[in-house]
N, C-alpha and C positions, 0 to 999 in steps of 0.2 A: 732216726733213719729207718726206713721201712725195708724189711728183708722179704724176699719172695723166693720160695723154693721152686726149682724146676727139675723135673725128673725125665725130661724128654731125652730120648737116645741121641747119640751123636749121628749126624747124617753121613751118608757115604761120601767119598771124595768126589769133587766136581758137582756137588749139589748146588742147584740154582735156587736161592731162597727168595721168598716174597718180602722178607724183612728189609726195610729201608729206614733211613733216618735223616737227622739234621743236627748240625752242630749248634749248640746254645752258648750262652755266656757261662763259662766254666762248667760246661756239661754237654750231654748228648741226649737227643730224643730218638727213640726207635718205635716203629710200628710194624706189627706182624699181622697174622691172619685173624687172631682173636683178641690180642692184647696190644696196648700201647704203653710205653714207659719212658720216663725221663729221669736221668741221674745227674745230679749237680754236686760239684765239690763246694762245700760250704766254707766260709771264712775260717772256721775252727778246724778245717782239715778233714771232716767227716763227709761221707757221701749220702746225700738225701735222695731217696727214690720215690717216685710217684708212679702209680700204674692206673690204667683205666681199660674198660672193656671196649672192643670194637665189634660191631654187629654188621651183618649183611656183606661180609667180605669173601665168603667161600661158598662154592656150589650153588644149590638151588635157593639159598637164602639171599643171594645177591639181587637187589632191585634192578629193574630194566635198564636204568641209566648207567649201571656199572657193567652192562653186557654189550651195549651197542657201540661198535667202532666209531671213533671220532667224538661221540657224545660222552663216552666214558672218560676220554682224555681231558675234556673240558671240566668235567666234574672233579676228576682226580687233581687237576691243577688248582682249582678254586679251593677244594677241601684241604689240600696240603698247605696252601698259603694261610688259610684261617688257623689250622692246627699249629703250624709253625710259628705264627705270630703269637698265639696264646702261650705256647711253651717258652718262647723267647722272653716274653714279658714276665712270666713266672720265674724263669731262671735269673732275670735281672733283680727281681724282688728278693730272691734268696741270698743275694750278695750284700744286702744292706746289713750293716753291723750296728747293734745297739750298744750304748755306753753303759756305765755302771748303774745309771739311774733308769735304764730301760728305754732310753730315748734314742732315736736314730741320729747318728753323727751328722754334724752340720753339712759336710760336703756330700752326704748321701740323702739329704732331706728332699722331699718332692718339691717340684716347682710351684710357683704361686698359682698357675693355671690348674695344676693337679689338686692343690689344696682347695681352690674355689669349687671345682667340680665335686670333690668329695663332700664339701659342706652343703651343697645344694641338690645333690642327686644321690640315689642309692648306688651301692657298689656295682650292681649289675648294669645300671644305666651308664655309669662312668666307663665300664669296660666296653659297652656298646658304642659310646661316643668316641672313645679312643680308637676302637676298631674302624669306625667310619672315617675318622680323621686319617688313620694310617692308609686305608684303602684309597681315599681321595688323593692323598699325597702320592701314592704309587701310580694312580691313574694319570695324574698330572705329569709325573716323571716319565711314565710310559709314553704319554702323548708327545712330550718333547723329544724323547728318544726316537719315536716314529716320524715326527715331523722334520726335525733339523736335518737329517741326511737327505730327505726329499727336497727341502728348500735349497740346501747347498748344491746338490747335484743338478737340480732343475736350473739354478742360476748359471752354473758352469756350462751346461749343455746349451742354454739359451744364448750365452755369449759366443759359444763356438758354432752356433747355427745348426746344431744337431737335434734331431727328434727321433729317438729310438728307444722304445719302452724296455726292450730287453737289456740294452746297454745301461739304461737308467736304473733298472732293477738291480743289475749286477753291482754298479757303483754304490748305490744306496746300501746294499747288503754289506759290501766291503767296509764302508764307513761305520756302520752299526757294529760290525765285528771288532773293528779297531777301537771304537769307543768302549765297548764292553771289556775287551782284554786290557786296555789301558786303565780303566776304572778298577778292575780286579787287582792289577799289579800295583797301582798307587795306594789303594786302601790297605793292601797287604803289608805296606811299610809301617803302618801303625801298629804299635805293640799289642794293643787289645785285639785288633782284628787278626793279627798274626796268631794269637793264642786261639782264636775261634777257628782259624784254618788248621791249627794243630789238632783241635778236637774233631774237626772234619776228617782229618787223616786217621784219627783213632777210630772213628765210626766206620770208615771204609775198611781198615785193616781188620777190625773185629768181625765184620760181615764176611770178609774174605777168609778169615780163619775158620769160621763156622762152615762156610761153603766148601772148604778143603777137608772137612770131616775131622778136624783136630779139636782137642779139648780147649775150652776158652780160658787160657792162661795168658798172663802178660808176656811170657817168653814166646809162646806160640804166635800171639798176635804181632809182636814186634818183627817177626820174620816175614810177614806178609807185605805185599805191595800196597801202596796207598791209592792206586788208581782203580776205578771201578766203572764198568760200562753203563750202569744204571744211575749214575750220579746226576744230581740236578744241574751241575755245570754242563754236562754233556747234553742234557735236555735243552738247556738254553741255547747252546750252540746249534743243535739240530733245528730249533725253532727259528733262529736267525737264518740258517741255510735254507730251510724250506720256505721261509718268507720270500727269499729271492725268487724261487721257482713259482710261487703263487702269484707274486706281483708281475711276473712276465706275462700273465694272462689278462692283466688289467689294461684296458685300452687307452686310459688317460695318461697324459704326460704333464699336466698342470699339477704342481706340488700339492695344493690344498685338496684337489680331487683325489690324488693318489693317497693322501693321508687319510681321508675319510674311508676310502676303499680298504686300506690296510687295517684300519681300526675295525671296520665291519667284518673283515675276513680273519680277524685274529682268532676267533674260535676254531675256524677251519685249520689255521696254521698250527695252533696248539694241539688240536685233535690229531693231525697228521704226525706231529712230533712225538706225541705219546705213543702212537702205534709203531713209529720207527724205533723208539727206545725200547719198547716191549720186545720187538723183534731182535734188536741188538743184544739185549740182555738174555734172550732165550737161546739164540743160535751161536754155534761155534764156526759158522761158515766164513770163508774169506771175505765175502761181501759184508757180513755183519761186523767183522773186525775192522774193515776199511771204513764202515759207517761210524764206528765208535772211536776210531783213532784220533781225529781232530779234537773231539771233546775230552778224551782222556789226556791228551797232551796239555789242554787248558787246565786240567786238574793239578798239574805241577805248580800252578799259581795258587789255586784255591784250596789246596791241601798241603800241609806241612807234616814233617815227621813228629809224632807225638812222644811225650815222655811216659814213664810207667804210670804216673798218677792219672794222666788223661786216659790212658788205655783202660785202667781200672773202672773209670766212669762209664766208658763205652761198653765194657763187659757187663757192668751192673745194669745198664739200660737194655742190653741185648737179651739177657737170660729170661726175664719174664715174658718176652715176646715169642719165644720158641714154643710152638704147640707140641702137645704130647704125640699127636699123629703127624709125622713129617710129610705125609702125603698132602696134607692141607697147606704145607709150606712151599710146595713146588711152584716155581715161577711160571 
């Protein structure tokens, strides 16, 4: 287990931090201004911590694509997907248990495909292939998610003899939101996914504790709420909502034409959603709270109350990410 000291002062209450994270398999990943860290509970009960440096995240060191509105949102989305995938795979590997002979137990052995890839390619190449496969799978799933609502609504409106792109956009958005909420609710019934949702709750509560200016202890973290305006769940909901508005400007009503347009306009939708969640996380205005409210209510599904051991992991991941100068951590 890797220990990392952090001597950063506690922030003032109501501090809005840049630190964000993601739930992993039996662990939590956090990313701050200069450091990233993941902490996983190993099968033997100990916490394993990995840290890495993050560059170009603060001030003048930031590259141009992290400064320009809309473009910075697309970059942040892609980067978070890649980093999240890598950490998720690492956390899964850490759960593999070796027997007395130093061999991986039968139920945890890699698949035949993974063994074949490892035999014919280098470790780096295998990681790249698996990443491409995962991205391709996500693109296909996203394509189906974008196309099915358009096909369903297009068919219904055609049977009804209606042709109204605004009504069409609204109905397509409602179906996508229903699919998303239903998927989150159903997967949350799985025991393993529920534990991931608990780690998600631990991540939120730990960040909330830090932003409240309290020492990062299990007791203090447990008192915090598990809903946070900068959560990825809120980002996805905002993306779905903004996609309704964006598609209202698309002049086509034929499903496959609308699908191609929605796919082409996805960077615009993601970029706008990023700017919206930036504003919602920064502002305490009534409008910002209204903007955050639906996504935060969805977090009641995607986050669950964590236990003390899960909070310990979140704290362990959080501490290395706190910069010495808290001015660099302001959202």
